FIDOZA-233366 format. One record per residue (C-alpha): residue number from 1; residue in three letters; x, y, z. Coordinates in nm, 2 decimals, always signed. Layout:
REM residues N
PT   num   residu     east    north       up
PT   NUM      ALA        X        Y        Z
...
***
This chain:
REM residues 113
PT   num   residu     east    north       up
PT     1      MET    -0.62    -0.76    -0.04
PT     2      ARG    -0.56    -0.39    -0.11
PT     3      CYS    -0.23    -0.22    -0.16
PT     4      SER    -0.16    +0.13    -0.05
PT     5      THR    -0.19    +0.37    -0.35
PT     6      ARG    +0.07    +0.59    -0.18
PT     7      ALA    +0.33    +0.32    -0.23
PT     8      TRP    +0.25    +0.28    -0.60
PT     9      ARG    +0.20    +0.63    -0.73
PT    10      CYS    +0.38    +0.63    -1.07
PT    11      SER    +0.44    +1.00    -1.07
PT    12      THR    +0.66    +0.99    -0.76
PT    13      TRP    +0.90    +0.74    -0.92
PT    14      CYS    +0.98    +0.97    -1.21
PT    15      SER    +1.28    +1.13    -1.05
PT    16      ASP    +1.54    +1.07    -0.78
PT    17      SER    +1.37    +1.32    -0.56
PT    18      GLY    +1.04    +1.16    -0.61
PT    19      PHE    +1.18    +0.82    -0.51
PT    20      ILE    +1.34    +0.96    -0.19
PT    21      ARG    +1.01    +1.14    -0.12
PT    22      THR    +0.82    +0.81    -0.15
PT    23      LEU    +1.07    +0.64    +0.08
PT    24      ARG    +1.02    +0.91    +0.34
PT    25      GLU    +0.64    +0.88    +0.31
PT    26      LEU    +0.67    +0.51    +0.39
PT    27      THR    +0.90    +0.56    +0.69
PT    28      LEU    +0.75    +0.60    +1.04
PT    29      THR    +0.86    +0.88    +1.26
PT    30      SER    +0.91    +0.83    +1.63
PT    31      SER    +0.57    +0.97    +1.71
PT    32      GLY    +0.42    +0.77    +1.42
PT    33      THR    +0.57    +0.45    +1.57
PT    34      THR    +0.43    +0.54    +1.91
PT    35      ARG    +0.08    +0.59    +1.77
PT    36      LEU    +0.10    +0.26    +1.57
PT    37      LEU    +0.21    +0.07    +1.88
PT    38      ASP    -0.07    +0.23    +2.08
PT    39      ARG    -0.32    +0.10    +1.82
PT    40      MET    -0.15    -0.24    +1.81
PT    41      GLU    -0.15    -0.26    +2.19
PT    42      GLY    -0.52    -0.15    +2.20
PT    43      ALA    -0.60    -0.43    +1.96
PT    44      GLY    -0.42    -0.68    +2.18
PT    45      LEU    -0.14    -0.76    +1.93
PT    46      VAL    +0.16    -0.63    +2.14
PT    47      ARG    +0.24    -0.54    +2.49
PT    48      ARG    +0.50    -0.30    +2.63
PT    49      VAL    +0.74    -0.43    +2.89
PT    50      ALA    +1.01    -0.25    +3.09
PT    51      SER    +1.37    -0.29    +2.97
PT    52      PRO    +1.57    -0.47    +3.23
PT    53      GLU    +1.88    -0.26    +3.13
PT    54      ASP    +1.73    +0.09    +3.10
PT    55      ARG    +1.43    +0.22    +3.28
PT    56      ARG    +1.38    +0.49    +3.01
PT    57      VAL    +1.32    +0.22    +2.75
PT    58      ALA    +1.00    +0.02    +2.69
PT    59      LEU    +1.04    -0.30    +2.49
PT    60      VAL    +0.76    -0.43    +2.27
PT    61      GLU    +0.67    -0.79    +2.24
PT    62      PRO    +0.39    -0.97    +2.06
PT    63      THR    +0.11    -1.12    +2.24
PT    64      PRO    -0.01    -1.48    +2.15
PT    65      GLU    -0.28    -1.31    +1.93
PT    66      GLY    -0.02    -1.09    +1.78
PT    67      ARG    +0.20    -1.38    +1.68
PT    68      THR    -0.10    -1.56    +1.53
PT    69      THR    -0.19    -1.25    +1.33
PT    70      PHE    +0.17    -1.20    +1.21
PT    71      LEU    +0.20    -1.55    +1.09
PT    72      ARG    -0.14    -1.53    +0.91
PT    73      ALA    -0.03    -1.20    +0.75
PT    74      ALA    +0.31    -1.35    +0.65
PT    75      ALA    +0.14    -1.64    +0.48
PT    76      VAL    -0.09    -1.41    +0.28
PT    77      HIS    +0.21    -1.20    +0.19
PT    78      ALA    +0.41    -1.50    +0.07
PT    79      GLU    +0.11    -1.62    -0.13
PT    80      MET    +0.07    -1.28    -0.30
PT    81      VAL    +0.44    -1.25    -0.38
PT    82      GLU    +0.44    -1.60    -0.54
PT    83      ARG    +0.11    -1.54    -0.73
PT    84      PHE    +0.19    -1.20    -0.87
PT    85      PHE    +0.57    -1.17    -0.88
PT    86      VAL    +0.72    -1.52    -0.91
PT    87      GLY    +0.45    -1.74    -1.07
PT    88      PRO    +0.41    -1.54    -1.39
PT    89      LEU    +0.79    -1.54    -1.46
PT    90      SER    +1.00    -1.79    -1.65
PT    91      ALA    +1.31    -1.92    -1.47
PT    92      GLY    +1.53    -1.69    -1.66
PT    93      ASP    +1.31    -1.38    -1.59
PT    94      TYR    +1.30    -1.48    -1.22
PT    95      ARG    +1.69    -1.49    -1.21
PT    96      ARG    +1.71    -1.15    -1.38
PT    97      LEU    +1.44    -1.00    -1.14
PT    98      THR    +1.63    -1.13    -0.83
PT    99      ALA    +1.96    -0.99    -0.97
PT   100      ALA    +1.80    -0.65    -1.04
PT   101      LEU    +1.64    -0.64    -0.70
PT   102      GLY    +1.98    -0.73    -0.54
PT   103      GLU    +2.13    -0.43    -0.72
PT   104      ILE    +1.86    -0.20    -0.61
PT   105      ASP    +1.90    -0.33    -0.25
PT   106      ARG    +2.28    -0.26    -0.26
PT   107      ALA    +2.22    +0.09    -0.40
PT   108      LEU    +1.97    +0.18    -0.13
PT   109      ARG    +2.20    +0.05    +0.14
PT   110      GLU    +2.49    +0.25    +0.01
PT   111      ALA    +2.26    +0.56    -0.01
PT   112      ALA    +2.16    +0.51    +0.35
PT   113      ASP    +2.52    +0.50    +0.47
***
């Protein structure tokens, strides 16, 4: 399993502006989302369906193959989190990590408002 190097570049985390720049790099634009959905639809993972409330809107739903793929990916993700982020920590370190991540989450939510 390979991680995106863009998400882990140390130099971008050295300042607030670098952190915000990294967040923007990881965010999909509307056109980027459309291209991603086009590829996922082409791979048979999702299908677009008309919205019953608004004809201008297309809803996206997973296909059976898409659900299976998602569940497989979620299982691998959970295994990697356990292996590399939870398993190596003592119970005390794990509590400190989750508390710190909670603080980071709160700060990011406040900055987004």
